[in-house]
VODREN-254263 format. One record per residue (C-alpha): x, y, z; residue in three letters; chain. Coordinates in steps of 0.001 Angstrom, whole numbers, padded with zeros to 6 digits, m for minus. Each point is the difference from the previous one (the first is absolute). Example, Ala and Ser with C-alpha at 12.3 -4.5 7.8 and 13.67 -1.06 7.14 Angstrom:
<pts>
PT        c1        c2        c3   resn   chain
PT    012300   m004500    007800    ALA       A
PT    001370    003440   m000660    SER       A
</pts>
This chain:
<pts>
PT        c1        c2        c3   resn   chain
PT    032607   m070465   m086829    MET       A
PT    002021    003096    000130    ILE       A
PT   m001865    003325   m000641    ARG       A
PT    001801    003322   m001139    LEU       A
PT   m001807    003368   m000049    MET       A
PT    001452    002809   m002035    ILE       A
PT   m000899    003564    001285    VAL       A
PT    000934    003018   m002110    ASP       A
PT   m001831    003105   m001133    ASP       A
PT    001959   m000097   m003421    GLU       A
PT   m001950   m002258   m002311    LYS       A
PT    003130   m000400   m002132    LYS       A
PT    001986   m001367    002892    THR       A
PT   m002488   m002435    001506    ARG       A
PT   m001264   m001418   m003432    GLU       A
PT    003626   m000282   m001161    GLY       A
PT    001043   m001995    003095    LEU       A
PT   m002942   m002222   m000420    GLU       A
PT    000597   m000735   m003816    LYS       A
PT    003822   m000290    000005    HIS       A
PT    000908   m002045    003126    LEU       A
PT    000053   m003780   m000342    PRO       A
PT   m002452   m000511    002835    TRP       A
PT   m000149   m003733   m000093    ARG       A
PT    003676   m000364   m000221    ARG       A
PT    000245    002159    003170    LEU       A
PT   m002293   m002241    001995    GLY       A
PT   m002935    002429   m000184    ILE       A
PT   m003394   m001510   m000506    ASP       A
PT   m002063    003112    000006    GLU       A
PT    000603    003645   m000706    VAL       A
PT   m002578    002937    000697    ARG       A
PT    000217    003546   m000748    LEU       A
PT   m001141    003157    001893    ALA       A
PT    000593    003584   m000948    LYS       A
PT   m000243    001518    003521    SER       A
PT    000602   m001016    003598    GLY       A
PT   m003774    000188    000808    THR       A
PT   m000806   m002360   m002869    GLU       A
PT    002756   m002327    001109    ALA       A
PT   m001266   m000295    003576    LEU       A
PT   m003547   m000737   m001518    GLU       A
PT    001589   m002615   m002176    LEU       A
PT    001944   m001415    002822    ALA       A
PT   m003199   m000942    001729    ARG       A
PT   m000885   m002609   m002520    SER       A
PT    003323   m000759   m001277    HIS       A
PT    002594    000391    002693    PRO       A
PT    003398    000257   m001609    PRO       A
PT    003089   m001878    001125    ASP       A
PT    002237    002437   m001775    ILE       A
PT   m000617    003800   m000329    LEU       A
PT    001899    001716   m002928    LEU       A
PT   m000934    003506    000694    CYS       A
PT    000767    003556   m001053    ASP       A
PT    001054    002337    002785    VAL       A
PT   m001352    003204   m001258    ARG       A
PT   m003745   m000008   m000733    MET       A
PT   m002640    002639    000503    PRO       A
PT   m002238   m000222    003150    ARG       A
PT    001557   m003195    001386    MET       A
PT    003579   m000480   m000710    ASP       A
PT    001807   m003299   m000129    GLY       A
PT    001409    000235    003674    ILE       A
PT   m003398    000566    001352    GLU       A
PT   m001536   m002943   m002088    LEU       A
PT    002863   m002302    001032    ALA       A
PT   m000482    000849    003636    THR       A
PT   m003726   m000964    000026    VAL       A
PT    000984   m003132   m002112    ILE       A
PT    002870   m000870    002307    ARG       A
PT   m002539    000053    003048    HIS       A
PT   m002757   m001997   m001888    GLN       A
PT    002493   m002574   m001624    LEU       A
PT    003157   m000019    002171    PRO       A
PT    001656   m002651   m002343    SER       A
PT   m000566    002083   m003214    CYS       A
PT    003331    000839   m001738    LYS       A
PT    000412    003505   m000964    LEU       A
PT    001845    001402   m003095    ILE       A
PT    000015    003806   m000565    PHE       A
PT    000280    001855   m003204    LEU       A
PT    000865    003584   m000071    SER       A
PT    001138    002759   m002473    GLY       A
PT    001589    001965    002812    PHE       A
PT    003165   m000722    002037    ALA       A
PT   m001709    001177    003154    ASP       A
PT    001614   m000945    003269    LYS       A
PT   m002891    000245    002105    GLU       A
PT   m001982   m002306   m002198    TYR       A
PT    002848   m002458    000074    LEU       A
PT    000173    000147    003726    LYS       A
PT   m003663   m000673    000317    SER       A
PT    000376   m002824   m002460    ALA       A
PT    002636   m001629    002221    ILE       A
PT   m002126    000401    003097    GLN       A
PT   m002721   m001900   m001823    LEU       A
PT    002512   m002739   m000768    ARG       A
PT   m000320    000496   m003633    ALA       A
PT    002162   m002415   m002281    LEU       A
PT    000862    002480   m002510    ARG       A
PT   m000117    003676   m000896    TYR       A
PT    000202    000286   m003822    ILE       A
PT    000538    003169   m001673    GLU       A
PT   m001940    000939   m003297    LYS       A
PT    000450   m000362   m002862    PRO       A
PT   m000483   m003576    000843    VAL       A
PT    002642   m002512   m000612    ASP       A
PT   m001880   m003247   m000819    MET       A
PT    002809   m002193    000987    GLU       A
PT    000112    001678    003370    GLU       A
PT   m003625   m000408    000503    VAL       A
PT    000273   m003660   m000868    CYS       A
PT    002715   m000479    002335    SER       A
PT   m001947    001663    002780    ALA       A
PT   m003166   m002168   m000749    ILE       A
PT    002198   m003216   m000091    THR       A
PT    001204    000926    003442    GLU       A
PT   m003536    000571    001357    ALA       A
PT   m001085   m003248   m001472    VAL       A
PT    002940   m001746    001609    THR       A
PT   m000803    001299    003424    LEU       A
PT   m003606   m000728   m000403    LEU       A
PT    000747   m003716   m000827    HIS       A
PT    002607   m000304    002780    ARG       A
PT   m002528    001462    002580    GLU       A
PT   m002756   m002454   m001292    GLU       A
PT    002424   m002980    000383    SER       A
PT    001052    001212    003615    SER       A
PT   m003798    000112    000948    ARG       A
PT   m000421   m003762   m001133    HIS       A
PT    003412   m001407    001155    GLU       A
PT   m000440   m002702    002467    VAL       A
PT    002821   m000397    002496    VAL       A
PT   m000007   m002828    002429    ASP       A
PT   m003625   m000504   m000514    GLY       A
PT   m000939    003519    000688    GLU       A
PT   m000826    002825   m002307    LEU       A
PT    002859    002322   m000159    HIS       A
PT   m001153    003573    000144    LYS       A
PT    002025    002802   m001713    PRO       A
PT    000953    003109    001996    ALA       A
PT   m002869    002597    000124    ASP       A
PT    002268    002800   m001290    LYS       A
PT    001065    000332   m003585    GLU       A
PT    003601    000440   m000899    ILE       A
PT    000838    003702    000903    THR       A
PT    003935   m000148    000055    ASN       A
PT    001065    002034   m003100    LEU       A
PT    003185   m002111   m000298    LYS       A
PT   m001993   m003102   m000252    VAL       A
PT   m002293    001463   m002676    ILE       A
PT    003095    001170   m001796    GLN       A
PT    001367   m003600   m000015    ILE       A
PT   m003378   m001554   m000941    ILE       A
PT   m000217    002460   m002934    ARG       A
PT    003468   m001000   m001205    TYR       A
PT   m000853   m003645    000109    ILE       A
PT   m003243    000481   m002003    ASN       A
PT    002135    001985   m002494    ASP       A
PT    002921   m002483   m000133    GLN       A
PT   m001655   m003321    000610    TYR       A
PT    000714   m001062   m003642    HIS       A
PT    003779    000480    000531    ASP       A
PT    001544   m003446    000676    PRO       A
PT    002827    001953    002025    SER       A
PT   m002485    001279    002385    LEU       A
PT    001094   m001073    003581    SER       A
PT    000287    001000    003453    ILE       A
PT    003375    001337   m000730    GLN       A
PT   m001139    002125   m002987    SER       A
PT   m003034    001290    002025    ILE       A
PT    002378    000998    002862    ALA       A
PT    002217    001969   m002369    GLY       A
PT   m003127    001815   m001238    TYR       A
PT   m001288    000736    003433    ALA       A
PT    003393    000826    001302    ASP       A
PT   m000297   m002525    002754    MET       A
PT    002086   m002891    001371    ASN       A
PT   m001300   m003275   m001651    ALA       A
PT   m000331   m001664    003299    SER       A
PT   m001708    002797    001600    TYR       A
PT   m002253    000492   m002947    LEU       A
PT   m001298   m003550    000394    SER       A
PT   m000765    000435    003692    THR       A
PT   m001533    003440   m000463    PHE       A
PT   m002324   m001292   m002817    PHE       A
PT   m001148   m003023    002015    LYS       A
PT   m000686    002262    003016    LYS       A
PT   m002023    002702   m002005    GLU       A
PT   m002050   m002633   m002187    THR       A
PT    000116   m003286    001754    GLY       A
PT    001382   m001580   m003219    GLN       A
PT    003583   m000817   m001006    THR       A
PT    001253    001932   m002913    LEU       A
PT    000658   m003159   m002068    ASN       A
PT   m003513   m001040    000455    ASP       A
PT   m001275    003448   m001049    PHE       A
PT    002264   m000086   m003067    ILE       A
PT   m001343   m003583   m000900    ASN       A
PT   m003734    000884    000579    GLU       A
PT    000386    003102   m002098    THR       A
PT    001404   m001980   m002836    ARG       A
PT   m002463   m002660    000297    ILE       A
PT   m003057    002370    000078    GLU       A
PT    001491    001661   m003208    ARG       A
PT    000381   m003602   m001527    ALA       A
PT   m003686   m000643    000833    LYS       A
PT   m001109    002926   m001843    GLN       A
PT    002084   m001022   m003059    LEU       A
PT   m001431   m003451    000057    LEU       A
PT   m003357    001418    000127    ARG       A
PT    000312    002544   m002693    SER       A
PT    002740   m001165   m002421    SER       A
PT    000626   m002982   m002072    PRO       A
PT    003917    000036    000768    ASP       A
PT    001570   m003254    000573    LYS       A
PT    001064   m000931    003512    LEU       A
PT    003680    000714   m000622    TYR       A
PT   m000848    003646   m001184    LYS       A
PT   m002235    000544    002983    VAL       A
PT    002863   m001045    002172    ALA       A
PT    002256    002495   m001672    GLU       A
PT   m002413    002784    000220    LEU       A
PT   m000173   m000304    003749    THR       A
PT    003696   m000237    000818    GLY       A
PT    000572   m003824   m000183    PHE       A
PT    002940   m001263   m002063    THR       A
PT   m000920   m003693    000592    ASP       A
PT   m003459   m001076   m001080    SER       A
PT    000143   m003122    002260    THR       A
PT    000951    002119    002984    TYR       A
PT   m003013    002336   m000934    PHE       A
PT   m002451   m002921   m000109    ALA       A
PT    001333   m001112    003450    THR       A
PT   m000376    003543    001602    ILE       A
PT   m003396    000442   m001769    PHE       A
PT   m001443   m003165    001500    LYS       A
PT    001385    001048    003372    LYS       A
PT   m001889    003217    000149    TYR       A
PT   m003005   m000774   m002292    ALA       A
PT   m000575   m003582    001153    GLY       A
PT   m000007   m001258   m003596    CYS       A
PT    002324   m000036   m003166    THR       A
PT   m000082    002741   m002531    PRO       A
PT   m001755   m002402   m002450    THR       A
PT   m002678   m000917    002485    GLN       A
PT   m000598    003721    000932    TYR       A
PT   m000278    001033   m003826    ARG       A
PT   m002405   m002869   m000580    SER       A
PT   m002096    000902    003009    GLY       A
PT    000025    003645   m001004    ALA       A
PT   m001233   m000714   m003431    SER       A
PT   m002980   m002005    001200    ASN       A
</pts>
């Protein structure tokens, strides 16, 4: 179960986000609202969030103060900040807190969806790492989260472009202004995962969401997640999910 908390002192913003975002499609199971930092901390005691979608400027306790406490209590919580002010000091603090995004108001729903997708993908990847068995021993992920801004930029780009069949190491290298060979080595060193694996996992996680929430036929799910060949999609899906797309959809509907 993935829990998300929206914290904003503007009622219109927090209720608008709750009402208009496709939470199930984004992989979010539970959404909680708080109108202040203090209320959010109280709520977090009983419903600890996996993702914090938080306004920066709020009375008494601002979003940076709140996120600092949440980061201490819940180190793996993903932080997404909202702000009506292009304030460099706040942005600097957000980076120090390893926030995934800093989204300026008025809120662009597509940008928020992209940020949440990125957070959900990272959560799933971390969960998979915690349960991956290598040579009979539990493989433990690195204690630190990804802090390199270039890696975050690359992950963000993949989460935005996973549906594009032309997405590749070469196209990502062009976007990141890096040599393709160096990019592969760099990404593996920083994340412990190959770039191709991350692209495939991102696509398969999105495919799982579609299989759970939409009636689209398998070839359409394949197209929407960047695969031009539905047979190849099924092969990759089984490799990463451990079952066929049909079996996954059947199990999800039970």
